N, CA and C atoms of all chains as a GROMACS GRO file, in nm:
protein
  603
    1MET      N    1  -7.810  10.469  16.471
    1MET     CA    2  -7.822  10.496  16.327
    1MET      C    3  -7.945  10.586  16.303
    2ARG      N    4  -7.922  10.695  16.230
    2ARG     CA    5  -8.032  10.787  16.201
    2ARG      C    6  -8.128  10.722  16.100
    3ASN      N    7  -8.257  10.753  16.114
    3ASN     CA    8  -8.353  10.695  16.019
    3ASN      C    9  -8.475  10.786  16.005
    4ASP      N   10  -8.554  10.757  15.904
    4ASP     CA   11  -8.673  10.839  15.875
    4ASP      C   12  -8.803  10.765  15.909
    5VAL      N   13  -8.794  10.667  15.998
    5VAL     CA   14  -8.911  10.583  16.026
    5VAL      C   15  -9.025  10.666  16.084
    6ARG      N   16  -8.993  10.756  16.176
    6ARG     CA   17  -9.099  10.835  16.240
    6ARG      C   18  -9.173  10.920  16.135
    7GLU      N   19  -9.097  10.987  16.048
    7GLU     CA   20  -9.159  11.073  15.946
    7GLU      C   21  -9.247  10.990  15.852
    8LEU      N   22  -9.195  10.875  15.810
    8LEU     CA   23  -9.270  10.789  15.718
    8LEU      C   24  -9.397  10.735  15.784
    9ARG      N   25  -9.384  10.699  15.912
    9ARG     CA   26  -9.500  10.645  15.984
    9ARG      C   27  -9.608  10.753  16.000
   10VAL      N   28  -9.565  10.872  16.038
   10VAL     CA   29  -9.662  10.981  16.058
   10VAL      C   30  -9.730  11.017  15.926
   11ASP      N   31  -9.651  11.016  15.817
   11ASP     CA   32  -9.708  11.045  15.685
   11ASP      C   33  -9.818  10.946  15.650
   12LYS      N   34  -9.803  10.821  15.694
   12LYS     CA   35  -9.904  10.718  15.665
   12LYS      C   36 -10.019  10.722  15.765
   13GLY      N   37 -10.009  10.806  15.866
   13GLY     CA   38 -10.115  10.817  15.966
   13GLY      C   39 -10.123  10.699  16.060
   14LEU      N   40 -10.008  10.635  16.083
   14LEU     CA   41 -10.006  10.516  16.170
   14LEU      C   42  -9.952  10.552  16.308
   15SER      N   43 -10.000  10.481  16.409
   15SER     CA   44  -9.941  10.494  16.542
   15SER      C   45  -9.824  10.396  16.553
   16GLN      N   46  -9.745  10.412  16.658
   16GLN     CA   47  -9.634  10.317  16.679
   16GLN      C   48  -9.688  10.175  16.700
   17SER      N   49  -9.803  10.163  16.767
   17SER     CA   50  -9.864  10.031  16.788
   17SER      C   51  -9.906   9.968  16.655
   18ASP      N   52  -9.964  10.051  16.566
   18ASP     CA   53 -10.006  10.000  16.435
   18ASP      C   54  -9.886   9.946  16.358
   19LEU      N   55  -9.778  10.025  16.353
   19LEU     CA   56  -9.659   9.981  16.280
   19LEU      C   57  -9.599   9.856  16.344
   20GLY      N   58  -9.600   9.854  16.478
   20GLY     CA   59  -9.549   9.736  16.549
   20GLY      C   60  -9.629   9.611  16.513
   21ALA      N   61  -9.762   9.625  16.502
   21ALA     CA   62  -9.847   9.511  16.467
   21ALA      C   63  -9.816   9.460  16.327
   22VAL      N   64  -9.790   9.552  16.236
   22VAL     CA   65  -9.757   9.513  16.099
   22VAL      C   66  -9.622   9.438  16.095
   23LEU      N   67  -9.528   9.488  16.174
   23LEU     CA   68  -9.390   9.433  16.170
   23LEU      C   69  -9.369   9.319  16.269
   24ASN      N   70  -9.472   9.288  16.348
   24ASN     CA   71  -9.460   9.185  16.454
   24ASN      C   72  -9.356   9.221  16.558
   25VAL      N   73  -9.352   9.348  16.596
   25VAL     CA   74  -9.265   9.392  16.706
   25VAL      C   75  -9.349   9.476  16.801
   26SER      N   76  -9.295   9.500  16.920
   26SER     CA   77  -9.371   9.576  17.019
   26SER      C   78  -9.367   9.726  16.988
   27ARG      N   79  -9.460   9.800  17.048
   27ARG     CA   80  -9.464   9.946  17.032
   27ARG      C   81  -9.334  10.008  17.082
   28GLN      N   82  -9.281   9.952  17.191
   28GLN     CA   83  -9.157  10.006  17.247
   28GLN      C   84  -9.040   9.987  17.152
   29THR      N   85  -9.042   9.876  17.075
   29THR     CA   86  -8.934   9.852  16.979
   29THR      C   87  -8.941   9.952  16.864
   30VAL      N   88  -9.063   9.982  16.818
   30VAL     CA   89  -9.078  10.085  16.715
   30VAL      C   90  -9.024  10.218  16.766
   31ASN      N   91  -9.058  10.252  16.890
   31ASN     CA   92  -9.010  10.377  16.950
   31ASN      C   93  -8.858  10.378  16.959
   32ALA      N   94  -8.800  10.266  17.001
   32ALA     CA   95  -8.654  10.258  17.014
   32ALA      C   96  -8.585  10.274  16.878
   33ILE      N   97  -8.646  10.220  16.773
   33ILE     CA   98  -8.589  10.234  16.638
   33ILE      C   99  -8.599  10.381  16.594
   34GLU      N  100  -8.715  10.440  16.616
   34GLU     CA  101  -8.735  10.579  16.571
   34GLU      C  102  -8.640  10.675  16.640
   35THR      N  103  -8.614  10.652  16.768
   35THR     CA  104  -8.527  10.743  16.842
   35THR      C  105  -8.379  10.708  16.826
   36GLY      N  106  -8.350  10.601  16.751
   36GLY     CA  107  -8.211  10.564  16.725
   36GLY      C  108  -8.145  10.489  16.839
   37ARG      N  109  -8.224  10.450  16.941
   37ARG     CA  110  -8.166  10.375  17.054
   37ARG      C  111  -8.141  10.230  17.015
   38TYR      N  112  -8.212  10.182  16.913
   38TYR     CA  113  -8.196  10.041  16.872
   38TYR      C  114  -8.184  10.035  16.720
   39SER      N  115  -8.079   9.966  16.675
   39SER     CA  116  -8.062   9.944  16.531
   39SER      C  117  -8.123   9.809  16.496
   40PRO      N  118  -8.223   9.806  16.410
   40PRO     CA  119  -8.290   9.679  16.379
   40PRO      C  120  -8.198   9.583  16.303
   41SER      N  121  -8.233   9.455  16.309
   41SER     CA  122  -8.160   9.356  16.229
   41SER      C  123  -8.184   9.383  16.082
   42LEU      N  124  -8.103   9.323  15.996
   42LEU     CA  125  -8.121   9.344  15.851
   42LEU      C  126  -8.260   9.300  15.804
   43PRO      N  127  -8.311   9.181  15.846
   43PRO     CA  128  -8.446   9.143  15.801
   43PRO      C  129  -8.553   9.245  15.844
   44LEU      N  130  -8.542   9.296  15.968
   44LEU     CA  131  -8.642   9.392  16.014
   44LEU      C  132  -8.627   9.526  15.940
   45ALA      N  133  -8.503   9.568  15.915
   45ALA     CA  134  -8.480   9.692  15.840
   45ALA      C  135  -8.538   9.680  15.699
   46ILE      N  136  -8.519   9.564  15.637
   46ILE     CA  137  -8.575   9.542  15.502
   46ILE      C  138  -8.727   9.544  15.507
   47ALA      N  139  -8.784   9.480  15.612
   47ALA     CA  140  -8.931   9.478  15.625
   47ALA      C  141  -8.986   9.619  15.642
   48ILE      N  142  -8.916   9.701  15.721
   48ILE     CA  143  -8.960   9.839  15.742
   48ILE      C  144  -8.954   9.917  15.610
   49ALA      N  145  -8.841   9.904  15.541
   49ALA     CA  146  -8.824   9.977  15.414
   49ALA      C  147  -8.927   9.933  15.312
   50ARG      N  148  -8.951   9.803  15.301
   50ARG     CA  149  -9.050   9.751  15.204
   50ARG      C  150  -9.189   9.801  15.238
   51PHE      N  151  -9.222   9.804  15.367
   51PHE     CA  152  -9.355   9.848  15.408
   51PHE      C  153  -9.381   9.991  15.360
   52PHE      N  154  -9.276  10.076  15.368
   52PHE     CA  155  -9.293  10.215  15.327
   52PHE      C  156  -9.262  10.236  15.178
   53GLY      N  157  -9.226  10.128  15.108
   53GLY     CA  158  -9.201  10.139  14.965
   53GLY      C  159  -9.071  10.207  14.930
   54HIS      N  160  -8.972  10.192  15.016
   54HIS     CA  161  -8.841  10.252  14.992
   54HIS      C  162  -8.733  10.145  14.999
   55ALA      N  163  -8.612  10.183  14.954
   55ALA     CA  164  -8.496  10.096  14.974
   55ALA      C  165  -8.443  10.119  15.117
   56VAL      N  166  -8.372  10.019  15.168
   56VAL     CA  167  -8.322  10.029  15.306
   56VAL      C  168  -8.238  10.155  15.326
   57GLU      N  169  -8.148  10.182  15.228
   57GLU     CA  170  -8.058  10.298  15.244
   57GLU      C  171  -8.130  10.432  15.233
   58GLU      N  172  -8.255  10.428  15.186
   58GLU     CA  173  -8.333  10.552  15.183
   58GLU      C  174  -8.402  10.579  15.317
   59VAL      N  175  -8.416  10.474  15.398
   59VAL     CA  176  -8.483  10.488  15.528
   59VAL      C  177  -8.381  10.499  15.640
   60PHE      N  178  -8.274  10.419  15.631
   60PHE     CA  179  -8.171  10.418  15.735
   60PHE      C  180  -8.043  10.482  15.682
   61HIS      N  181  -7.985  10.572  15.763
   61HIS     CA  182  -7.868  10.647  15.718
   61HIS      C  183  -7.752  10.622  15.813
   62VAL      N  184  -7.643  10.569  15.759
   62VAL     CA  185  -7.524  10.546  15.841
   62VAL      C  186  -7.450  10.679  15.854
   63ASP      N  187  -7.435  10.726  15.978
   63ASP     CA  188  -7.371  10.856  16.001
   63ASP      C  189  -7.219  10.846  15.985
   64MET      N  190 -10.291   9.687  15.699
   64MET     CA  191 -10.237   9.618  15.816
   64MET      C  192 -10.268   9.469  15.808
   65SER      N  193 -10.172   9.386  15.844
   65SER     CA  194 -10.190   9.242  15.830
   65SER      C  195 -10.262   9.183  15.952
   66THR      N  196 -10.385   9.135  15.929
   66THR     CA  197 -10.460   9.073  16.038
   66THR      C  198 -10.395   8.943  16.080
   67GLU      N  199 -10.341   8.870  15.980
   67GLU     CA  200 -10.280   8.741  16.011
   67GLU      C  201 -10.160   8.756  16.103
   68SER      N  202 -10.075   8.856  16.074
   68SER     CA  203  -9.955   8.873  16.156
   68SER      C  204  -9.993   8.913  16.298
   69ARG      N  205 -10.097   8.997  16.310
   69ARG     CA  206 -10.141   9.037  16.445
   69ARG      C  207 -10.194   8.916  16.520
   70PHE      N  208 -10.272   8.832  16.449
   70PHE     CA  209 -10.328   8.712  16.512
   70PHE      C  210 -10.215   8.619  16.559
   71ALA      N  211 -10.116   8.599  16.469
   71ALA     CA  212 -10.004   8.510  16.504
   71ALA      C  213  -9.929   8.566  16.624
   72ARG      N  214  -9.910   8.698  16.625
   72ARG     CA  215  -9.837   8.760  16.735
   72ARG      C  216  -9.912   8.742  16.867
   73MET      N  217 -10.045   8.758  16.862
   73MET     CA  218 -10.124   8.744  16.984
   73MET      C  219 -10.118   8.601  17.036
   74CYS      N  220 -10.127   8.504  16.942
   74CYS     CA  221 -10.121   8.363  16.985
   74CYS      C  222  -9.988   8.334  17.051
   75GLY      N  223  -9.878   8.375  16.985
   75GLY     CA  224  -9.745   8.348  17.038
   75GLY      C  225  -9.723   8.413  17.172
   76SER      N  226  -9.763   8.539  17.184
   76SER     CA  227  -9.738   8.611  17.309
   76SER      C  228  -9.821   8.553  17.422
   77THR      N  229  -9.946   8.516  17.393
   77THR     CA  230 -10.032   8.461  17.497
   77THR      C  231  -9.976   8.329  17.548
   78ARG      N  232  -9.928   8.245  17.452
   78ARG     CA  233  -9.875   8.115  17.492
   78ARG      C  234  -9.752   8.133  17.580
   79GLY      N  235  -9.660   8.222  17.540
   79GLY     CA  236  -9.538   8.244  17.617
   79GLY      C  237  -9.568   8.295  17.755
   80ARG      N  238  -9.660   8.391  17.762
   80ARG     CA  239  -9.694   8.449  17.892
   80ARG      C  240  -9.762   8.346  17.981
   81LEU      N  241  -9.854   8.268  17.925
   81LEU     CA  242  -9.925   8.169  18.006
   81LEU      C  243  -9.831   8.060  18.054
   82MET      N  244  -9.729   8.027  17.974
   82MET     CA  245  -9.631   7.927  18.019
   82MET      C  246  -9.554   7.978  18.140
   83VAL      N  247  -9.511   8.104  18.136
   83VAL     CA  248  -9.437   8.161  18.248
   83VAL      C  249  -9.526   8.168  18.372
   84VAL      N  250  -9.650   8.215  18.354
   84VAL     CA  251  -9.743   8.226  18.467
   84VAL      C  252  -9.774   8.086  18.522
   85GLY      N  253  -9.794   7.990  18.432
   85GLY     CA  254  -9.819   7.852  18.475
   85GLY      C  255  -9.702   7.796  18.555
   86LEU      N  256  -9.579   7.831  18.513
   86LEU     CA  257  -9.460   7.788  18.587
   86LEU      C  258  -9.460   7.847  18.727
   87CYS      N  259  -9.500   7.975  18.737
   87CYS     CA  260  -9.506   8.041  18.869
   87CYS      C  261  -9.602   7.966  18.961
   88PHE      N  262  -9.721   7.932  18.909
   88PHE     CA  263  -9.820   7.863  18.992
   88PHE      C  264  -9.773   7.721  19.025
   89ALA      N  265  -9.705   7.657  18.931
   89ALA     CA  266  -9.652   7.522  18.959
   89ALA      C  267  -9.547   7.530  19.069
   90MET      N  268  -9.460   7.633  19.062
   90MET     CA  269  -9.359   7.651  19.167
   90MET      C  270  -9.426   7.679  19.301
   91ALA      N  271  -9.533   7.759  19.298
   91ALA     CA  272  -9.607   7.789  19.422
   91ALA      C  273  -9.660   7.659  19.483
   92ALA      N  274  -9.715   7.573  19.397
   92ALA     CA  275  -9.769   7.445  19.445
   92ALA      C  276  -9.657   7.358  19.503
   93VAL      N  277  -9.541   7.358  19.437
   93VAL     CA  278  -9.427   7.279  19.487
   93VAL      C  279  -9.382   7.331  19.624
   94PHE      N  280  -9.372   7.466  19.635
   94PHE     CA  281  -9.331   7.526  19.764
   94PHE      C  282  -9.426   7.484  19.874
   95VAL      N  283  -9.557   7.493  19.846
   95VAL     CA  284  -9.657   7.457  19.946
   95VAL      C  285  -9.644   7.308  19.980
   96GLY      N  286  -9.632   7.225  19.876
   96GLY     CA  287  -9.624   7.081  19.898
   96GLY      C  288  -9.504   7.041  19.982
   97VAL      N  289  -9.387   7.097  19.947
   97VAL     CA  290  -9.264   7.063  20.021
   97VAL      C  291  -9.275   7.111  20.166
   98SER      N  292  -9.326   7.234  20.184
   98SER     CA  293  -9.337   7.290  20.319
   98SER      C  294  -9.435   7.211  20.404
   99VAL      N  295  -9.548   7.171  20.345
   99VAL     CA  296  -9.647   7.090  20.418
   99VAL      C  297  -9.587   6.955  20.455
  100ALA      N  298  -9.512   6.896  20.361
  100ALA     CA  299  -9.449   6.766  20.388
  100ALA      C  300  -9.349   6.775  20.503
  101ARG      N  301  -9.288   6.893  20.517
  101ARG     CA  302  -9.192   6.912  20.626
  101ARG      C  303  -9.258   6.974  20.751
  102HIS      N  304  -9.392   6.978  20.751
  102HIS     CA  305  -9.471   7.031  20.863
  102HIS      C  306  -9.442   7.178  20.891
  103HIS      N  307  -9.413   7.255  20.785
  103HIS     CA  308  -9.397   7.401  20.798
  103HIS      C  309  -9.504   7.467  20.712
  104VAL      N  310  -9.629   7.448  20.751
  104VAL     CA  311  -9.742   7.494  20.670
  104VAL      C  312  -9.738   7.647  20.650
  105GLY      N  313  -9.705   7.719  20.758
  105GLY     CA  314  -9.701   7.865  20.751
  105GLY      C  315  -9.603   7.915  20.646
  106ASP      N  316  -9.482   7.856  20.648
  106ASP     CA  317  -9.380   7.895  20.548
  106ASP      C  318  -9.430   7.865  20.407
  107GLY      N  319  -9.495   7.748  20.393
  107GLY     CA  320  -9.544   7.707  20.261
  107GLY      C  321  -9.648   7.804  20.207
  108ILE      N  322  -9.738   7.848  20.296
  108ILE     CA  323  -9.842   7.942  20.253
  108ILE      C  324  -9.778   8.074  20.208
  109TRP      N  325  -9.681   8.123  20.286
  109TRP     CA  326  -9.613   8.248  20.250
  109TRP      C  327  -9.540   8.236  20.116
  110LEU      N  328  -9.459   8.129  20.105
  110LEU     CA  329  -9.381   8.110  19.981
  110LEU      C  330  -9.474   8.093  19.860
  111GLY      N  331  -9.580   8.012  19.879
  111GLY     CA  332  -9.675   7.990  19.770
  111GLY      C  333  -9.747   8.118  19.730
  112ALA      N  334  -9.784   8.198  19.832
  112ALA     CA  335  -9.855   8.323  19.803
  112ALA      C  336  -9.764   8.421  19.728
  113ILE      N  337  -9.636   8.426  19.768
  113ILE     CA  338  -9.540   8.517  19.700
  113ILE      C  339  -9.525   8.475  19.554
  114MET      N  340  -9.510   8.345  19.532
  114MET     CA  341  -9.489   8.296  19.395
  114MET      C  342  -9.615   8.314  19.311
  115ALA      N  343  -9.731   8.284  19.370
  115ALA     CA  344  -9.857   8.302  19.296
  115ALA      C  345  -9.882   8.450  19.268
  116GLY      N  346  -9.848   8.536  19.366
  116GLY     CA  347  -9.862   8.681  19.347
  116GLY      C  348  -9.774   8.730  19.234
  117TYR      N  349  -9.653   8.676  19.227
  117TYR     CA  350  -9.561   8.712  19.118
  117TYR      C  351  -9.621   8.672  18.983
  118GLY      N  352  -9.680   8.552  18.980
  118GLY     CA  353  -9.743   8.506  18.857
  118GLY      C  354  -9.859   8.596  18.815
  119LEU      N  355  -9.941   8.636  18.912
  119LEU     CA  356 -10.054   8.725  18.881
  119LEU      C  357 -10.003   8.861  18.833
  120LEU      N  358  -9.894   8.908  18.895
  120LEU     CA  359  -9.833   9.036  18.852
  120LEU      C  360  -9.791   9.028  18.706
  121LEU      N  361  -9.727   8.918  18.669
  121LEU     CA  362  -9.685   8.899  18.530
  121LEU      C  363  -9.805   8.893  18.437
  122LEU      N  364  -9.911   8.825  18.484
  122LEU     CA  365 -10.029   8.806  18.401
  122LEU      C  366 -10.100   8.939  18.371
  123PHE      N  367 -10.114   9.023  18.473
  123PHE     CA  368 -10.198   9.142  18.456
  123PHE      C  369 -10.121   9.269  18.420
  124LEU      N  370  -9.990   9.272  18.447
  124LEU     CA  371  -9.915   9.395  18.420
  124LEU      C  372  -9.824   9.386  18.299
  125SER      N  373  -9.816   9.268  18.235
  125SER     CA  374  -9.721   9.254  18.123
  125SER      C  375  -9.762   9.337  18.002
  126GLY      N  376  -9.892   9.375  17.994
  126GLY     CA  377  -9.936   9.460  17.883
  126GLY      C  378  -9.912   9.607  17.910
  127ARG      N  379  -9.879   9.642  18.034
  127ARG     CA  380  -9.863   9.783  18.071
  127ARG      C  381  -9.718   9.824  18.086
  128SER      N  382  -9.632   9.730  18.128
  128SER     CA  383  -9.492   9.764  18.153
  128SER      C  384  -9.403   9.673  18.069
  129GLU      N  385  -9.305   9.734  17.998
  129GLU     CA  386  -9.216   9.652  17.916
  129GLU      C  387  -9.125   9.564  18.002
  130SER      N  388  -9.087   9.616  18.120
  130SER     CA  389  -9.002   9.536  18.209
  130SER      C  390  -9.075   9.409  18.253
  131VAL      N  391  -9.204   9.426  18.290
  131VAL     CA  392  -9.284   9.310  18.331
  131VAL      C  393  -9.306   9.219  18.211
  132ALA      N  394  -9.327   9.280  18.092
  132ALA     CA  395  -9.346   9.199  17.971
  132ALA      C  396  -9.224   9.112  17.944
  133LEU      N  397  -9.105   9.168  17.969
  133LEU     CA  398  -8.982   9.089  17.948
  133LEU      C  399  -8.975   8.973  18.047
  134LEU      N  400  -9.014   8.998  18.173
  134LEU     CA  401  -9.013   8.891  18.273
  134LEU      C  402  -9.113   8.781  18.236
  135ALA      N  403  -9.223   8.821  18.169
  135ALA     CA  404  -9.329   8.725  18.135
  135ALA      C  405  -9.313   8.667  17.994
  136SER      N  406  -9.204   8.703  17.924
  136SER     CA  407  -9.185   8.660  17.784
  136SER      C  408  -9.305   8.699  17.699
  137HIS      N  409  -9.356   8.819  17.721
  137HIS     CA  410  -9.476   8.868  17.652
  137HIS      C  411  -9.434   8.950  17.530
  138GLU      N  412  -9.492   8.919  17.414
  138GLU     CA  413  -9.465   8.992  17.289
  138GLU      C  414  -9.315   9.004  17.263
  139MET      N  415  -9.247   8.890  17.263
  139MET     CA  416  -9.102   8.892  17.242
  139MET      C  417  -9.071   8.919  17.095
  140ASP      N  418  -8.992   9.023  17.070
  140ASP     CA  419  -8.942   9.050  16.935
  140ASP      C  420  -8.790   9.051  16.941
  141GLU      N  421  -8.724   9.087  16.830
  141GLU     CA  422  -8.578   9.074  16.828
  141GLU      C  423  -8.510   9.163  16.931
  142ARG      N  424  -8.564   9.284  16.954
  142ARG     CA  425  -8.503   9.373  17.054
  142ARG      C  426  -8.520   9.316  17.194
  143ARG      N  427  -8.642   9.269  17.224
  143ARG     CA  428  -8.667   9.212  17.357
  143ARG      C  429  -8.586   9.085  17.378
  144ARG      N  430  -8.569   9.005  17.272
  144ARG     CA  431  -8.485   8.885  17.285
  144ARG      C  432  -8.341   8.926  17.315
  145GLY      N  433  -8.295   9.034  17.251
  145GLY     CA  434  -8.159   9.084  17.277
  145GLY      C  435  -8.143   9.128  17.421
  146ILE      N  436  -8.244   9.199  17.473
  146ILE     CA  437  -8.240   9.242  17.613
  146ILE      C  438  -8.238   9.121  17.706
  147ASP      N  439  -8.322   9.021  17.673
  147ASP     CA  440  -8.330   8.899  17.753
  147ASP      C  441  -8.195   8.826  17.753
  148GLU      N  442  -8.131   8.818  17.636
  148GLU     CA  443  -8.001   8.750  17.627
  148GLU      C  444  -7.893   8.827  17.704
  149PHE      N  445  -7.898   8.962  17.698
  149PHE     CA  446  -7.802   9.043  17.772
  149PHE      C  447  -7.818   9.020  17.923
  150ALA      N  448  -7.945   9.020  17.968
  150ALA     CA  449  -7.973   9.000  18.110
  150ALA      C  450  -7.927   8.861  18.154
  151ALA      N  451  -7.956   8.760  18.071
  151ALA     CA  452  -7.917   8.622  18.105
  151ALA      C  453  -7.765   8.609  18.108
  152ALA      N  454  -7.696   8.672  18.013
  152ALA     CA  455  -7.549   8.665  18.009
  152ALA      C  456  -7.489   8.735  18.130
  153THR      N  457  -7.547   8.850  18.168
  153THR     CA  458  -7.496   8.923  18.285
  153THR      C  459  -7.516   8.840  18.412
  154ALA      N  460  -7.637   8.784  18.426
  154ALA     CA  461  -7.665   8.700  18.542
  154ALA      C  462  -7.571   8.579  18.544
  155GLY      N  463  -7.545   8.520  18.428
  155GLY     CA  464  -7.456   8.404  18.419
  155GLY      C  465  -7.314   8.439  18.460
  156ARG      N  466  -7.265   8.556  18.419
  156ARG     CA  467  -7.129   8.597  18.456
  156ARG      C  468  -7.118   8.619  18.606
  157VAL      N  469  -7.222   8.680  18.664
  157VAL     CA  470  -7.219   8.703  18.809
  157VAL      C  471  -7.225   8.569  18.882
  158ILE      N  472  -7.309   8.478  18.835
  158ILE     CA  473  -7.318   8.345  18.899
  158ILE      C  474  -7.183   8.274  18.891
  159ALA      N  475  -7.117   8.284  18.774
  159ALA     CA  476  -6.986   8.220  18.758
  159ALA      C  477  -6.887   8.277  18.858
  160ALA      N  478  -6.887   8.410  18.875
  160ALA     CA  479  -6.796   8.474  18.971
  160ALA      C  480  -6.827   8.428  19.113
  161VAL      N  481  -6.956   8.417  19.146
  161VAL     CA  482  -6.996   8.373  19.280
  161VAL      C  483  -6.950   8.229  19.304
  162LEU      N  484  -6.968   8.143  19.202
  162LEU     CA  485  -6.929   8.002  19.218
  162LEU      C  486  -6.778   7.988  19.238
  163VAL      N  487  -6.701   8.058  19.159
  163VAL     CA  488  -6.555   8.049  19.172
  163VAL      C  489  -6.511   8.107  19.307
  164THR      N  490  -6.572   8.220  19.347
  164THR     CA  491  -6.538   8.280  19.477
  164THR      C  492  -6.573   8.184  19.590
  165GLY      N  493  -6.691   8.123  19.583
  165GLY     CA  494  -6.732   8.027  19.685
  165GLY      C  495  -6.636   7.910  19.694
  166PHE      N  496  -6.593   7.861  19.578
  166PHE     CA  497  -6.499   7.749  19.574
  166PHE      C  498  -6.366   7.789  19.640
  167VAL      N  499  -6.315   7.908  19.606
  167VAL     CA  500  -6.185   7.953  19.660
  167VAL      C  501  -6.195   7.975  19.811
  168VAL      N  502  -6.307   8.035  19.856
  168VAL     CA  503  -6.324   8.061  19.999
  168VAL      C  504  -6.327   7.929  20.076
  169GLN      N  505  -6.403   7.832  20.025
  169GLN     CA  506  -6.408   7.701  20.091
  169GLN      C  507  -6.272   7.634  20.093
  170LEU      N  508  -6.198   7.650  19.981
  170LEU     CA  509  -6.063   7.593  19.973
  170LEU      C  510  -5.972   7.657  20.077
  171ALA      N  511  -5.980   7.790  20.093
  171ALA     CA  512  -5.897   7.863  20.188
  171ALA      C  513  -5.931   7.824  20.332
  172ARG      N  514  -6.059   7.794  20.356
  172ARG     CA  515  -6.101   7.753  20.491
  172ARG      C  516  -6.062   7.610  20.523
  173GLY      N  517  -6.024   7.536  20.420
  173GLY     CA  518  -5.994   7.394  20.439
  173GLY      C  519  -6.120   7.312  20.452
  174ALA      N  520  -6.233   7.367  20.406
  174ALA     CA  521  -6.362   7.297  20.416
  174ALA      C  522  -6.387   7.216  20.288
  175ASP      N  523  -6.497   7.142  20.292
  175ASP     CA  524  -6.533   7.057  20.178
  175ASP      C  525  -6.572   7.145  20.058
  176THR      N  526  -6.505   7.124  19.946
  176THR     CA  527  -6.531   7.207  19.826
  176THR      C  528  -6.617   7.134  19.723
  177ALA      N  529  -6.665   7.015  19.757
  177ALA     CA  530  -6.732   6.932  19.656
  177ALA      C  531  -6.852   7.001  19.592
  178VAL      N  532  -6.938   7.064  19.676
  178VAL     CA  533  -7.059   7.127  19.621
  178VAL      C  534  -7.022   7.239  19.523
  179TRP      N  535  -6.930   7.326  19.566
  179TRP     CA  536  -6.889   7.438  19.480
  179TRP      C  537  -6.820   7.388  19.354
  180ALA      N  538  -6.732   7.287  19.372
  180ALA     CA  539  -6.661   7.232  19.257
  180ALA      C  540  -6.759   7.171  19.156
  181ASN      N  541  -6.859   7.100  19.208
  181ASN     CA  542  -6.958   7.039  19.118
  181ASN      C  543  -7.040   7.145  19.045
  182LEU      N  544  -7.079   7.251  19.118
  182LEU     CA  545  -7.156   7.358  19.054
  182LEU      C  546  -7.072   7.428  18.946
  183CYS      N  547  -6.941   7.450  18.978
  183CYS     CA  548  -6.851   7.511  18.878
  183CYS      C  549  -6.839   7.420  18.756
  184ALA      N  550  -6.830   7.289  18.780
  184ALA     CA  551  -6.818   7.195  18.668
  184ALA      C  552  -6.943   7.196  18.582
  185VAL      N  553  -7.061   7.199  18.647
  185VAL     CA  554  -7.186   7.203  18.571
  185VAL      C  555  -7.193   7.331  18.488
  186PHE      N  556  -7.157   7.444  18.551
  186PHE     CA  557  -7.162   7.572  18.480
  186PHE      C  558  -7.069   7.568  18.359
  187GLY      N  559  -6.945   7.521  18.382
  187GLY     CA  560  -6.848   7.516  18.272
  187GLY      C  561  -6.892   7.423  18.160
  188ALA      N  562  -6.946   7.307  18.198
  188ALA     CA  563  -6.990   7.211  18.096
  188ALA      C  564  -7.106   7.268  18.014
  189VAL      N  565  -7.202   7.333  18.084
  189VAL     CA  566  -7.316   7.392  18.012
  189VAL      C  567  -7.268   7.503  17.920
  190TYR      N  568  -7.174   7.585  17.970
  190TYR     CA  569  -7.124   7.696  17.887
  190TYR      C  570  -7.056   7.642  17.761
  191ILE      N  571  -6.969   7.543  17.779
  191ILE     CA  572  -6.897   7.487  17.663
  191ILE      C  573  -6.995   7.421  17.566
  192GLY      N  574  -7.093   7.347  17.623
  192GLY     CA  575  -7.193   7.283  17.538
  192GLY      C  576  -7.273   7.384  17.458
  193ALA      N  577  -7.315   7.491  17.525
  193ALA     CA  578  -7.394   7.594  17.458
  193ALA      C  579  -7.311   7.666  17.352
  194MET      N  580  -7.182   7.687  17.384
  194MET     CA  581  -7.094   7.755  17.288
  194MET      C  582  -7.077   7.670  17.161
  195LEU      N  583  -7.055   7.539  17.180
  195LEU     CA  584  -7.039   7.450  17.065
  195LEU      C  585  -7.168   7.444  16.983
  196TRP      N  586  -7.282   7.440  17.052
  196TRP     CA  587  -7.412   7.437  16.984
  196TRP      C  588  -7.432   7.566  16.906
  197GLY      N  589  -7.398   7.679  16.970
  197GLY     CA  590  -7.411   7.808  16.902
  197GLY      C  591  -7.323   7.818  16.779
  198ARG      N  592  -7.202   7.762  16.789
  198ARG     CA  593  -7.111   7.763  16.673
  198ARG      C  594  -7.169   7.685  16.557
  199ARG      N  595  -7.232   7.572  16.588
  199ARG     CA  596  -7.291   7.488  16.481
  199ARG      C  597  -7.408   7.559  16.414
  200ARG      N  598  -7.479   7.639  16.493
  200ARG     CA  599  -7.599   7.706  16.439
  200ARG      C  600  -7.564   7.827  16.355
  201SER      N  601  -7.448   7.888  16.378
  201SER     CA  602  -7.419   8.013  16.306
  201SER      C  603  -7.292   8.002  16.222
   0.00000   0.00000   0.00000
C-alpha cells in the first residue's frame, strides 16, 4: 500500500528511529512501512495518521 | 516525542531479551549437568559453551541485527510478531510433515511406531487446542 509516511516524517525532521520510538515499533518496521513492504494494522495506521495530524486515508492510499 | 512510551518499550524489550538469554544459560547448565551425570564432561562443556555462546550472541547483537533481535524477542512490535508467527507456523508444518513421514516409514518397516504415533498425537492435540483457543479469542 502506497503511503506518505516518509515525506511526513522528513517534513517533521524526524529519523526513522525517532518515529519508531513514538509509535512503539522498531526502526526497521518504520522503514518497511515507508517502502510499502509492510502494511500496518489499523490501530498502527491510525496512530501514524494521528501523529502527523491527518486522516488515515490522507496518509495511506489504496492503489 | 513520548518519553513514557520509550521507557515502556525499553522495559519490555529488556525483559523479553533477558528471559531468552536466561533460558539459554539455563539450558547450558542443564546440558552440563546431564553430561557430567553421565560422565561425559567433555561433551557437557562443549554443549554448554555452544548454548552460552548463543545466549551471549543474542544479548550483544540483538540491537544491531533484526534477525538476531527476532531470535532474542527484542523490541517486538506487530510486524516482528507477524514474522515470528510465520516462522513458527512454517517450522510447525515442517515438523508435522517429519512426524507423519517418520510414522509411515516405521510402519512400512514393521517397526515400533509408538514414539512417532505419540508425537503425532501430541502435535495434533496441541494444534486443535490452540485453534479452539484462537477461535474463542477472535
